[in-house]
Backbone as a printed PyTorch tensor [residue, N CA C, xyz], in Angstrom:
tensor([[[272.7990, -52.6630, 190.0460],
         [272.0750, -52.1230, 191.3740],
         [271.2290, -53.2410, 192.4510]],

        [[271.1100, -54.3260, 191.5800],
         [270.6760, -55.5610, 192.4560],
         [271.9240, -55.8450, 193.8000]],

        [[273.1000, -55.6940, 192.6810],
         [274.4260, -56.0390, 194.0770],
         [274.4870, -55.2670, 195.0910]],

        [[274.3520, -54.0590, 194.8300],
         [274.3540, -53.2970, 195.7870],
         [273.2200, -53.2950, 197.1810]],

        [[272.4780, -53.0970, 196.6670],
         [270.8790, -53.1340, 197.3690],
         [270.6980, -54.6290, 198.3470]],

        [[271.3850, -55.7120, 197.2180],
         [271.4960, -56.8260, 198.3410],
         [272.5980, -56.8430, 199.1380]],

        [[273.5460, -56.0030, 199.4550],
         [274.2190, -56.2480, 200.5220],
         [274.0130, -54.6630, 201.4900]],

        [[273.0210, -54.3730, 201.5400],
         [272.6090, -53.7880, 202.9420],
         [271.3830, -53.9800, 203.2540]],

        [[271.4450, -54.0550, 204.5540],
         [270.2570, -54.5610, 205.6690],
         [269.1750, -53.9460, 205.5430]],

        [[268.1180, -54.3510, 205.9040],
         [266.8020, -53.2500, 205.7970],
         [266.9460, -52.1260, 206.4420]],

        [[267.8980, -52.3460, 207.5560],
         [268.1340, -51.1790, 208.7400],
         [268.6090, -50.1950, 207.8780]],

        [[269.7010, -50.5450, 207.2820],
         [270.7110, -49.6240, 206.7110],
         [269.8580, -48.8390, 205.8220]],

        [[268.6270, -49.8420, 204.6130],
         [268.2750, -48.9410, 203.5050],
         [267.1790, -47.9600, 204.2170]],

        [[266.5950, -48.2380, 205.5940],
         [265.7100, -47.2720, 206.0990],
         [266.7220, -45.9450, 206.5030]],

        [[267.9650, -46.0350, 206.9710],
         [268.8620, -45.0920, 207.3330],
         [268.8170, -44.0700, 205.9250]],

        [[269.2340, -44.8470, 205.1920],
         [269.3000, -44.1660, 203.8340],
         [268.4510, -43.2990, 203.3610]],

        [[267.5330, -43.9960, 203.4450],
         [266.1790, -43.2120, 202.7360],
         [265.5930, -42.1910, 203.6730]],

        [[265.8010, -42.3200, 205.1580],
         [265.6750, -41.4410, 206.0180],
         [266.7440, -40.0320, 205.7360]],

        [[268.0550, -40.3770, 205.6530],
         [268.7530, -38.8760, 205.4910],
         [268.2260, -38.7120, 203.9820]],

        [[268.2340, -38.7690, 203.2470],
         [267.8630, -38.3340, 202.2620],
         [266.2860, -37.8660, 202.1960]],

        [[265.7350, -38.1650, 202.6330],
         [264.3250, -37.1580, 202.8850],
         [264.4490, -35.8750, 203.4840]],

        [[265.6570, -36.5100, 204.7920],
         [265.8560, -35.2130, 205.6070],
         [266.2700, -34.0910, 204.9440]],

        [[267.5020, -34.3130, 204.0360],
         [268.3970, -33.4780, 203.5220],
         [267.1940, -32.5340, 202.1950]],

        [[266.7960, -33.5680, 201.4200],
         [265.6550, -33.0080, 200.6200],
         [264.7510, -31.9330, 201.0580]],

        [[263.8610, -32.4810, 202.2640],
         [262.9160, -31.5010, 202.7540],
         [263.6260, -30.2600, 203.5720]],

        [[265.2140, -30.1170, 204.0960],
         [265.8170, -29.5470, 204.5590],
         [266.3930, -28.3300, 203.6580]],

        [[266.6460, -28.9180, 202.2320],
         [266.9480, -27.9120, 201.4890],
         [265.8460, -27.0510, 200.8450]],

        [[264.9470, -27.8920, 200.7760],
         [263.4410, -26.9340, 200.0910],
         [263.2420, -26.0110, 201.3720]],

        [[263.2730, -26.1830, 202.5170],
         [262.9010, -25.2700, 203.7530],
         [263.8620, -23.8830, 203.7060]],

        [[265.5650, -24.7280, 203.4430],
         [266.1400, -23.1710, 203.4580],
         [265.7120, -22.6770, 201.9700]],

        [[265.4870, -23.1760, 200.8530],
         [265.2840, -22.4300, 199.7680],
         [263.9220, -21.3770, 199.9910]],

        [[262.8120, -21.9590, 200.4650],
         [261.6640, -20.9650, 200.8510],
         [262.2730, -20.1100, 201.9190]],

        [[263.1890, -20.3830, 202.6640],
         [263.5500, -19.0730, 203.8710],
         [264.4460, -17.8910, 203.0340]],

        [[264.8580, -18.6840, 202.1590],
         [265.6230, -17.5620, 201.3030],
         [264.8780, -16.6140, 200.6130]],

        [[264.2860, -17.3200, 199.8740],
         [262.9950, -16.4330, 198.7050],
         [262.3910, -15.5700, 199.4070]],

        [[261.5160, -15.9830, 200.5020],
         [260.9270, -14.8730, 201.6760],
         [261.9320, -13.7100, 201.9670]],

        [[263.2380, -14.0950, 202.5680],
         [264.0600, -12.9800, 203.0090],
         [264.5180, -11.7550, 201.7790]],

        [[264.5740, -12.5770, 200.7130],
         [264.9630, -11.8790, 199.3560],
         [263.6620, -11.2310, 199.2380]],

        [[262.5450, -11.7020, 199.2240],
         [261.5320, -10.2620, 198.9130],
         [261.0700,  -9.5920, 199.5830]],

        [[261.4640,  -9.7810, 201.0510],
         [261.5130,  -8.5750, 202.0070],
         [262.5610,  -7.6720, 201.6470]],

        [[263.8350,  -8.3850, 201.8420],
         [264.9630,  -7.2340, 201.3960],
         [264.9780,  -7.0710, 200.0230]],

        [[264.5390,  -5.7280, 199.4900],
         [264.5990,  -5.6530, 197.8100],
         [265.5110,  -4.8870, 197.5000]],

        [[267.2570,  -5.2510, 197.8630],
         [268.4240,  -4.5560, 197.7220],
         [269.3180,  -4.9150, 196.3440]],

        [[269.5400,  -3.9790, 195.4580],
         [270.3370,  -3.8810, 194.4050],
         [271.5320,  -4.9010, 194.7640]],

        [[272.2830,  -5.1690, 195.9440],
         [273.6240,  -5.7930, 196.3010],
         [273.8020,  -6.9110, 195.5300]],

        [[272.7760,  -7.7500, 195.5910],
         [272.8170,  -9.1200, 195.2230],
         [273.2740,  -9.2680, 193.4680]],

        [[272.3860,  -8.1450, 192.9030],
         [272.6580,  -8.2550, 191.5350],
         [274.1790,  -8.0030, 191.2180]],

        [[274.5410,  -6.9200, 191.7430],
         [275.9110,  -6.3860, 191.4000],
         [277.0920,  -7.5830, 191.5720]],

        [[276.8850,  -8.1720, 192.7380],
         [277.8130,  -9.5290, 192.7880],
         [277.9400, -10.6850, 191.8770]],

        [[276.6580, -10.7360, 191.0330],
         [276.5870, -11.3930, 189.9120],
         [277.1990, -10.8500, 188.6260]]])
C-alpha cells in the first residue's frame, strides 16, 4: 500500500477520494429512490421475476 500511495500525487489522491464519495453517495440516493418507488407501487410482478 505504501508504494502504491507514494506513486500518486496529492491531486490524484483527492480525485480518487472524490470519485469514491460521489459514487457511494449516488448509489445510496438510487437505492433510496428505488425503495420509495417500490413502496408506492405494490405490484407482485417483481416477485414473479425472482
